[in-house]
C-alpha positions as CSV (number, residue, x, y, z in Angstrom):
1,X,-10.0,29.4,-12.5
2,X,-12.1,27.5,-10.0
3,X,-12.0,23.7,-10.0
4,X,-14.8,21.2,-10.5
5,X,-14.3,17.6,-9.4
6,X,-15.8,14.9,-11.7
7,X,-17.0,11.7,-10.2
8,X,-17.8,8.9,-12.8
9,X,-19.8,6.5,-10.7
10,X,-21.0,3.9,-13.1
11,X,-24.5,2.4,-12.5
12,X,-26.0,3.6,-9.2
13,X,-29.4,3.1,-7.7
14,X,-31.4,6.3,-7.8
15,X,-31.9,6.6,-4.0
16,X,-28.1,6.2,-3.4
17,X,-27.3,8.9,-6.0
18,X,-29.9,11.2,-4.4
19,X,-28.3,10.6,-0.9
20,X,-24.9,11.4,-2.3
21,X,-26.2,14.6,-4.0
22,X,-27.7,15.8,-0.7
23,X,-24.4,15.1,1.1
24,X,-22.3,16.9,-1.4
25,X,-24.7,19.9,-1.7
26,X,-24.6,20.3,2.0
27,X,-20.8,20.3,2.0
28,X,-20.7,22.7,-1.0
29,X,-22.9,25.2,0.9
30,X,-20.4,25.1,3.7
31,X,-17.5,25.6,1.4
32,X,-16.0,22.3,2.4
33,X,-15.6,21.0,-1.2
34,X,-15.3,22.6,-4.7
35,X,-18.0,22.2,-7.4
36,X,-18.8,18.7,-8.3
37,X,-20.1,16.9,-11.5
38,X,-21.5,13.4,-10.9
39,X,-21.8,11.3,-14.1
40,X,-23.5,8.0,-13.9
41,X,-26.4,5.8,-15.1
42,X,-29.3,4.4,-13.2
43,X,-31.2,1.1,-13.2
44,X,-34.7,1.4,-14.5
45,X,-36.5,4.2,-12.6
46,X,-39.3,6.7,-13.1
47,X,-39.1,10.0,-11.2
48,X,-41.8,12.6,-10.7
49,X,-41.0,16.2,-10.2
50,X,-42.5,18.3,-7.5
51,X,-44.8,19.9,-10.0
52,X,-45.6,16.7,-11.8
53,X,-48.9,15.1,-12.6
54,X,-49.7,11.5,-11.8
55,X,-51.9,11.2,-14.9
56,X,-48.6,11.2,-16.9
57,X,-47.7,7.9,-15.3
58,X,-49.4,5.4,-17.5
59,X,-48.7,2.2,-15.5
60,X,-49.8,1.0,-12.1
61,X,-47.6,-0.3,-9.3
62,X,-47.9,-4.0,-10.4
63,X,-47.0,-3.2,-14.0
64,X,-43.9,-1.3,-12.9
65,X,-42.9,-4.1,-10.5
66,X,-43.2,-6.7,-13.3
67,X,-41.1,-4.4,-15.6
68,X,-38.4,-4.0,-12.9
69,X,-39.0,-0.2,-12.7
70,X,-38.7,1.8,-9.4
71,X,-40.7,4.9,-8.7
72,X,-39.5,8.1,-6.9
73,X,-41.2,11.4,-6.2
74,X,-38.5,14.0,-6.1
75,X,-37.8,17.6,-5.3
76,X,-36.6,18.6,-8.8
77,X,-38.7,20.8,-11.1
78,X,-40.9,19.6,-13.8
79,X,-43.0,16.6,-14.5
80,X,-42.2,12.9,-15.0
81,X,-39.2,11.2,-16.7
82,X,-37.5,7.8,-17.0
83,X,-33.9,6.9,-16.3
84,X,-32.3,3.6,-17.2
85,X,-29.2,1.8,-18.5
86,X,-27.6,3.5,-21.5
87,X,-28.6,6.9,-20.4
88,X,-25.9,9.3,-19.2
89,X,-27.2,11.2,-16.2
90,X,-25.3,14.2,-14.9
91,X,-25.8,15.9,-11.5
92,X,-23.9,19.1,-11.2
93,X,-23.4,20.3,-7.6
94,X,-22.1,23.8,-8.2
95,X,-22.4,27.2,-6.4
96,X,-23.9,29.6,-8.9
97,X,-22.6,32.5,-6.9
98,X,-19.2,31.6,-8.4
99,X,-20.6,31.6,-11.9
100,X,-23.9,33.5,-12.5
101,X,-26.8,34.0,-10.1
102,X,-29.2,33.3,-12.9
103,X,-31.3,30.1,-13.0
104,X,-32.3,30.6,-16.6
105,X,-28.7,31.0,-17.7
106,X,-27.8,27.9,-15.8
107,X,-30.4,25.8,-17.5
108,X,-29.4,27.2,-20.9
109,X,-25.8,26.4,-20.1
110,X,-26.6,22.8,-19.4
111,X,-28.5,22.6,-22.7
112,X,-25.5,24.1,-24.5
113,X,-23.2,21.5,-22.9
114,X,-25.4,18.7,-24.3
115,X,-25.8,20.3,-27.7
116,X,-22.0,20.7,-28.1
117,X,-21.4,17.1,-26.9
118,X,-23.9,15.8,-29.5
119,X,-22.1,17.9,-32.2
120,X,-18.9,15.9,-31.5
121,X,-20.8,12.9,-32.8
122,X,-22.3,14.5,-35.8
123,X,-25.7,15.0,-34.3
124,X,-27.3,18.4,-34.9
125,X,-29.4,19.2,-31.8
126,X,-31.0,22.3,-30.5
127,X,-33.7,23.9,-28.4
128,X,-37.5,24.4,-28.9
129,X,-38.7,27.8,-27.8
130,X,-40.5,27.8,-24.4
131,X,-39.5,24.2,-23.7
132,X,-36.6,23.0,-21.6
133,X,-34.3,20.2,-22.8
134,X,-32.4,19.3,-26.0
135,X,-34.1,18.2,-29.1
136,X,-33.2,16.7,-32.5
137,X,-36.0,18.0,-34.7
138,X,-39.2,17.3,-32.7
139,X,-37.7,14.4,-30.8
140,X,-36.3,14.9,-27.3
141,X,-32.9,13.5,-26.7
142,X,-32.1,15.0,-23.3
143,X,-34.2,16.1,-20.3
144,X,-33.2,18.6,-17.7
145,X,-34.6,19.0,-14.2
146,X,-32.8,21.0,-11.5
147,X,-33.1,21.9,-7.8
148,X,-31.4,25.0,-6.4
149,X,-31.0,25.9,-2.8
150,X,-29.0,28.9,-1.6
151,X,-27.6,29.0,-5.1
152,X,-26.2,25.5,-4.9
153,X,-27.5,23.2,-7.6
154,X,-28.5,19.5,-7.6
155,X,-30.3,17.1,-9.9
156,X,-29.5,17.9,-13.5
157,X,-29.8,16.2,-16.9
158,X,-30.3,12.9,-18.7
159,X,-28.9,12.2,-22.2
160,X,-30.2,9.2,-24.1
161,X,-27.1,7.5,-25.4
162,X,-28.1,3.9,-26.0
163,X,-31.2,3.9,-23.9
164,X,-33.9,1.3,-24.5
165,X,-36.6,3.8,-25.6
166,X,-39.4,1.3,-25.1
167,X,-39.4,2.1,-21.4
168,X,-40.8,5.5,-22.1
169,X,-44.1,3.8,-23.0
170,X,-45.0,3.8,-19.3
171,X,-45.0,7.6,-19.1
172,X,-45.9,10.8,-20.9
173,X,-42.3,12.1,-20.9
174,X,-42.1,15.5,-19.2
175,X,-45.9,15.8,-19.7
176,X,-45.4,16.4,-23.4
177,X,-46.8,14.3,-26.2
178,X,-43.6,14.5,-28.2
179,X,-41.4,11.5,-29.2
180,X,-38.0,10.7,-27.6
181,X,-34.9,9.6,-29.3
182,X,-31.3,8.5,-28.5
183,X,-27.9,8.8,-30.0
184,X,-28.1,5.1,-30.9
185,X,-31.4,5.5,-32.7
186,X,-29.8,8.3,-34.7
187,X,-27.1,5.9,-35.9
188,X,-24.4,6.8,-33.4
189,X,-22.6,3.9,-31.7
190,X,-20.7,5.9,-29.1
191,X,-20.3,4.3,-25.7
192,X,-21.3,5.9,-22.4
193,X,-17.8,6.5,-21.2
194,X,-16.7,8.3,-24.4
195,X,-19.8,10.6,-24.2
196,X,-19.2,11.2,-20.5
197,X,-15.6,12.3,-21.1
198,X,-16.6,14.7,-24.0
199,X,-19.5,16.1,-22.0
200,X,-17.2,16.8,-19.0
201,X,-14.9,18.8,-21.3
202,X,-17.7,20.9,-22.7
203,X,-19.1,21.4,-19.1
204,X,-15.7,22.9,-18.1
205,X,-15.7,25.3,-21.0
206,X,-19.3,26.5,-20.6
207,X,-19.1,26.9,-16.9
208,X,-15.6,28.3,-16.8
209,X,-14.0,25.7,-14.5
210,X,-11.1,23.3,-14.6
211,X,-12.1,19.6,-14.5
212,X,-10.3,17.5,-11.9
213,X,-10.9,13.8,-11.3
214,X,-12.1,12.8,-7.8
215,X,-9.7,10.1,-6.8
216,X,-11.2,8.7,-3.6
217,X,-14.9,7.9,-3.9
218,X,-17.2,7.8,-0.9
219,X,-18.9,4.4,-0.1
220,X,-21.7,4.5,-2.7
221,X,-23.6,1.2,-3.1
222,X,-24.0,0.5,-6.8
223,X,-27.5,-0.9,-7.4
224,X,-28.0,-1.4,-3.6
225,X,-30.6,-0.4,-1.2
226,X,-32.5,2.8,-1.9
227,X,-32.5,5.4,0.8
228,X,-32.4,9.1,1.3
229,X,-34.7,12.0,1.7
230,X,-34.8,15.1,-0.5
231,X,-34.1,18.6,0.6
232,X,-36.4,21.5,0.1
233,X,-35.6,24.4,-2.3
234,X,-37.2,27.6,-3.5
235,X,-36.1,27.0,-7.1
236,X,-36.8,24.1,-9.4
237,X,-37.1,23.7,-13.1
238,X,-37.4,20.9,-15.6
239,X,-38.5,19.6,-19.0
240,X,-41.6,21.1,-20.3
241,X,-41.4,24.4,-18.3
242,X,-39.6,27.5,-19.5
243,X,-40.1,29.4,-16.2
244,X,-38.6,28.1,-12.9
245,X,-41.1,27.3,-10.2
246,X,-40.4,29.4,-7.2
247,X,-41.9,27.2,-4.6
248,X,-41.0,26.2,-1.1
249,X,-42.5,23.1,0.5
250,X,-41.5,19.9,2.3
251,X,-41.4,16.9,0.0
252,X,-42.2,13.5,1.2
253,X,-40.3,10.8,-0.6
254,X,-41.1,7.1,0.0
255,X,-39.0,5.1,-2.4
256,X,-41.1,2.9,-4.7
257,X,-44.4,4.3,-3.4
258,X,-47.2,5.7,-5.6
259,X,-48.9,7.3,-2.6
260,X,-48.7,10.5,-0.6
261,X,-46.6,12.3,-3.3
262,X,-48.5,15.6,-3.4
263,X,-47.1,17.8,-0.6
264,X,-48.8,21.0,0.4
265,X,-47.3,23.8,-1.7
266,X,-47.0,27.4,-0.7
267,X,-46.1,30.1,-3.2
268,X,-43.3,32.4,-2.0
């Protein structure tokens, strides 16, 4: 059975986590490291997918600054979403050639990991046909947005554990006019670390790997300066889209900027 190293990073600025993902994805493509699963939370940040629409951002730069929210255009699939304290974010860096060369199966696998994790806490969650993510009734509890290059994955999922849901007022989450929820709102008082450990176990089962802790962490600045540039990829998919977008284009990312976020896109 292949191994997957888990890195529980605590609270990390979005740009720093993006830089780490890019580094690990490059090493994974070269076969220098085994599969990775990064588990963390972010300070307040709104991210826009490469197929996102700016009209789903409901606040201007000054409003976001006053609220302490950063903004990032990204190279993941899908539309717009929010990350913040109390939200468990997972970034799998895995080579799908060692599992299944199937983007849809990968996304469904992530959904199942989250569904099974929520079941551990007595929360009955599931899917909505033609929509990506995990839902409790009509309320979204977890968003998924991935980036795949040469069958190596990056980006991932966000599960609302004890997230302050008021921050979603600044966006139309994933471009969908459906409400969001959290484990806490549903009456579950689980802490982030407990959920993280349970989720890692389900990830190992669904993706047929053996979880190993990563002992020596690279120098990641927690809540430090935001840096890093995204990579390009022909495969991305995220919340609100049931079909992966097979696109290839350079993505310009200026941390905190609301300008120049619509790159030229070429269909393959």
